[in-house]
VOGU-3710 file (C-alpha; in Angstrom, 3 decimals, decimal comma):
1> mlrrmhlvlf> 92,528/117,788/84,305  95,947/116,743/85,591  97,848/114,321/83,451  99,446/111,329/85,093  103,200/111,255/84,719  105,269/108,103/84,592  108,686/109,115/85,868  112,020/107,332/86,065  115,120/108,456/87,923  118,225/107,114/86,218
11> qrdnchlcdl> 120,967/106,735/88,792  123,953/104,701/89,999  124,667/102,635/93,065  126,745/104,472/95,668  126,248/107,843/93,984  126,393/110,899/96,235  124,711/113,116/93,616  121,938/110,552/93,229  121,351/110,639/96,989  121,141/114,435/96,810
21> aldvlarahc> 118,679/114,173/93,909  116,438/111,834/95,915  116,346/114,420/98,706  115,476/117,198/96,246  112,697/115,097/94,695  111,226/114,477/98,145  111,341/118,190/99,005  109,653/118,994/95,679  106,865/116,493/96,487  107,635/114,628/93,286
31> pefdsvfidd> 105,026/111,969/92,531  106,011/108,322/92,644  108,790/107,350/90,244  110,776/104,271/89,317  114,499/104,076/90,016  116,664/102,583/87,288  120,289/101,874/88,074  122,498/102,155/84,993  125,598/100,447/86,403  125,267/97,081/84,651
41> ddvlesrygv> 123,524/98,170/81,444  125,834/99,149/78,585  123,113/101,003/76,655  122,005/103,055/79,666  125,628/103,609/80,686  126,355/105,007/77,239  123,333/107,312/77,329  123,384/108,466/80,971  126,868/107,657/82,271  128,111/111,220/82,678
51> rvpvlheigs> 124,641/112,728/83,226  123,180/110,864/86,214  121,056/111,534/88,066  118,457/112,229/85,373  114,689/112,477/85,884  112,938/111,150/82,768  109,266/111,289/81,812  108,199/108,147/79,948  106,095/108,938/76,905  107,236/112,490/76,303
61> greldwpfda> 110,949/111,769/76,555  111,454/114,971/78,545  114,432/114,871/80,879  115,732/116,929/83,749  119,492/116,611/84,181  121,354/117,186/87,413  121,902/119,642/88,955  118,331/120,544/89,833  116,633/122,021/92,852  113,078/121,702/94,149
71> arvrdflgaq> 111,881/124,693/92,109  113,238/123,221/88,860  111,615/119,881/89,668  108,252/121,573/90,294  108,619/123,475/86,994  109,440/120,213/85,201  106,438/118,483/86,768  104,129/121,348/85,879  105,276/121,738/82,286  103,152/120,264/79,547
81> apg> 104,672/117,722/77,233  105,315/119,025/73,719  102,884/118,206/70,962
//
């Protein structure tokens, strides 16, 4: 049975790397995800400021930091959450 993933892409406005990440996620056939822009959130800025874009799985806390390619995204999507 496939588990349903709830994914979030942490990103910035006007971010070239974030645009590249969106293209990679599309090529990897990533399931639907939410986009969260960190620009005006001090807590998110502190956590992700130098790391964006970051693909995050809600629940497991697993994260995939940039740079990533389609193969790494597929591996991330196929990996089981710890525990």
